[in-house]
N, C-alpha and C positions, 0 to 999 in steps of 0.2 A: 504494500500500500504506500503510495506516495503522499507524504504529509508535509504541510507547511506550518511553521510555527510563527505566529505573530506575537511580538514581544515589545517591551519597553526597555530600551537601552540607549545610552548616550552615543552620539555619533563616534566618539573616540573609542568606546568599547567595541562597537560594531566593526570599526576599521581595524582594531587590533586583532580581532578574531579572523577577519579576512586575511590580514597579512600573515598571521600564523598558519592558516590553512594554505596560503600560497607558498610560503617558505618550506613547509613540511610536505606539501603535495597531498595532504590528507584533507578531504572535504568533510563537512559535517554530515551526519546520518540523514538529516532532513533539511529541506530548504528553510530559510529564516528570513523574515521581513521584519525590520525593527523600526519602531517609532521613538522619537526623542522624548515624548511625554505621554501620559495617559490621555490628556486632553486632545492631543493630535490624533491618537488612535481612534478616539470616539468621534472626532470631527470627520475622519475619513470613513470609518465603519459605522455609518448611521444604521438605524433599524432596517430601512428599505434596502440598503446596500448589503447588509448581512443576509437578508432574505434572498437577495439576488445570488450571493455566493452559495448559499445552501442549495438553491435550485440548479446552479451550474456545477456544483461539486461532482466530479467524476463523469460529467456529461459530455466531455470532449468539445471540439470546436463547434460553435453554433452562431447563427445570425443574431443580431440585436433583437430582431422581430421575434425569433424563437425564445430568447431569454425573457422578453416582455410577456409572451404568451404563458410561459411557465410560472411567472409570478402574478399574472393577471393584472398587469399595469400597462399604461400608455407607452408606446414605443419612444416618444420624445422624452418622457421623464426617465425611462430606463437608459436611453442614450446618454443623458447627463450623468447618471450614476456610473455607467460603464466608462465614460471618459475620466471621471475622478479616480476610479479603481485602476485604470491603465496608468494614469499619471503617478499613482502611488506604487506602481510595480506589482500590484496584486493580480490583475488580469493581463493577458497577452493578446495581441492582435496577430493572427496568423498571416502568412504570405497571401492567402486567398481572401483576406479581408474579414474573416470571421473572428469572433472573440472566444477566448478560452481561459478557463480556470484550470490549470494543468495539475490539479491535486485531487486526491480522493478523500482527504481528511484535513481538517484545520484544527490547530491547537493554539489557544490564546493564553499567553503566559505573562502575568505581571503580579506585583505584590503591592499592597497598600500598607504603609507603615505609619506609625505615630510620628508626628512632626517633631 
């Protein structure tokens, strides 16, 4: 199963992990997409966009129209959400112009601590 982990990490921590993987030639077990703050994660992953990811998870490449049909929403509104998710690196656009969430599972990882 191909899993992506969405987490909260500083850009410097994310870059350090990338450099270590590059230098050792060992990649992580799963893909990882990091956000600098919890607020940024929730700004990108709105309830509607999370619903869209759930509908696309493991579904392979599809048109925006098909994604909109799966979530029962207007194509124009889904197009806006798709654009935001592509810009965040969560969705991909295929060479044939379709959209893809290339993962079978999503893990969200963050910790809330006392200030």
